[in-house]
C-alpha positions in Angstrom: 104.3 93.4 82.0 105.3 92.3 78.5 102.3 89.9 78.5 99.9 92.7 79.4 101.3 95.0 76.7 101.1 92.1 74.2 97.5 91.5 75.2 96.5 95.1 74.5 98.3 95.1 71.2 96.4 92.0 70.1 93.1 93.5 71.3 93.8 96.6 69.1 94.7 94.4 66.2 91.5 92.5 66.5 89.4 95.6 66.9 90.8 97.0 63.6 89.5 93.8 61.9 86.0 94.4 63.1 83.5 95.4 60.4 81.3 97.9 62.2 77.7 98.3 61.1 76.6 101.4 59.3 74.2 103.9 60.8 71.4 102.7 58.6 72.0 99.1 59.7 71.8 100.2 63.4 68.7 102.3 62.9 66.9 99.5 61.1 67.9 97.0 63.8 66.7 99.3 66.5 63.3 99.7 64.7 62.9 96.0 64.5 63.7 95.6 68.3 61.3 98.4 69.3 58.4 97.2 67.1 58.8 93.5 68.2 59.0 94.6 71.9 55.7 96.6 71.5 54.0 93.7 69.8 55.1 91.2 72.5 54.0 93.7 75.2 50.6 94.0 73.7 50.2 90.2 73.4 51.3 89.7 77.0 49.0 92.5 78.2 46.1 90.9 76.4 46.8 87.5 77.8 47.1 89.0 81.3 43.8 90.7 80.9 42.2 87.6 79.6 43.5 85.4 82.5 42.6 88.0 85.1 39.1 88.3 83.8 38.8 84.5 83.7 40.0 84.2 87.3 37.5 86.9 88.5 34.7 85.0 86.8 35.7 81.7 88.5 36.3 83.1 91.9 
């Protein structure tokens, strides 16, 4: 049981050392993720449309 308690004490000590991001940092990171996801989705959608149209022309 002493090892378990020591583990949780060490976890708490490590969590106090963490430098948490500010709200502005999180918001800007979320914006980057959303915009890049939309861009990738549009590119993949366009490629899918292109390949589907090409296959319909061939077959």
